[in-house]
N, C-alpha and C positions, 0 to 999 in steps of 0.2 A: 751620430749613432746613439746607442743607449747610454744612460748615465749610471749603469751598474758597474761596480768595480770588477776588473778582470778576474781577480782572485775569487770573487763570489761566483762568477760564471764558471770558473774552473771547478769549483766545489760542486756546483749543480751538474756540470758535465760528468764529473767523476761518479757522483751518486747515481745519475741516470745510466751511465755505462755499466756500473756495477749491478744495477737492477736488471738491465737487459741481459747481462751475462748470467745472473742468477736464474732468471726466468727461462732463458734458453737452455740451461743445463739441468733443469728439473726433469725428473723422469717422464712426466706428462705435462701437457700444456695446462698451466694453472689459470692464466688470465688471458682474455682475448677479446677482440672486437668481432668475433664470429668467424673469422677466416685467418688461417695461418699466414697467408700472403699479405693480408691487410696489416697484421701485426708486424711483419717484417718491414713493410714500407713505412708504417708509422714510426717504429722504433728508430730506424736509420735516418728518417727525415729529421726527427728530433735531435738525434746525435749529430747529424751534419750541421744543423743550425747552431746548436750549442758549441760545437767544436770551432766553427768559424768565428763566432762571437768571442770565444774564450782565447783564441790565438789569432788575433787580427793581423799580426805581422808575419805569419807563416803562409806560404803559398797555398792557395786553395787546392791545387792538384796534390800536394803532399798530404794535406789533411784528409782528402778523400781516399788516397791510396792507403793510408794508415787505417782508416775505417773499413775499407774493403779487406785489408789483412785481418782485422778483427772479425769481420763476418766469416772469412774463411776459417779462422782459428776456432770460432764457435762451432762451425759445421764439423770440423775434425774432432773437437772435444765431445760433441754430442754422441759420437760413436762409443765413448767410454761410459756413458750414463744410460745406455740402452735406447738411444734415439737414433733416427736415421739422418744422415747427411743428405743434403739436397741441392742440386745445381739451381733448381727453381727458387729455393730460398735465397741463394746468393744473387740471383737476378732481381728478386724483390728488394733485397738490401740495396743493390745498385740503383734501382728505381727510386727508393727512398732518398738516396743521396742526391739524385738528379732533382727530385722534388725540393729538397732543401736548398739547392742552388737557385731554383726558380723563386722560392720564397724569399731568400736573401736578396735577390735582385729586385723583386717586386716591392718588398716592404722596407728594406734598408736603402735601396737605390744603388745604382751602379757607382755613382760618385762617392758615396760613403761606405760602400761594401768593402769588406776586408780584401786585401791584395789577392789577385787571382793567380792561378798556377799557370 
C-alpha cells in the first residue's frame, strides 16, 4: 500500500472532512465544479478513499456507513443555514462512495486493499 503514516492520512482526512462540512454549510455554494451533483460525488469519493486509507483495519462497510451518516447530517444541518436538504444530494454522496470503492480496488488492488465490510 502507501508508505504514508496513518496519522498523516488521518490529519488529511480530518482537514478534508472539515472543508467539506464548511463548504456544505455555507449559505451559498462557494466553490464548485459546475454542478452540485458533481461536487457531491467528488467530495465523497475523496472522503471514501481517505477514510479507507486512514483506517485500514476498520471494515469497509462501517467506514461507508459512517460517511453516509455524515452525508445525512450535512443535509439536516443545511436546513439551519437557509439551504435545502435533498435526497438527490444523498444519492450523489453514495455514488461518490461507490466510486471510491472502485478506485481503491483498481489502484490499491484487492490483495492490498483495506479489509472489506
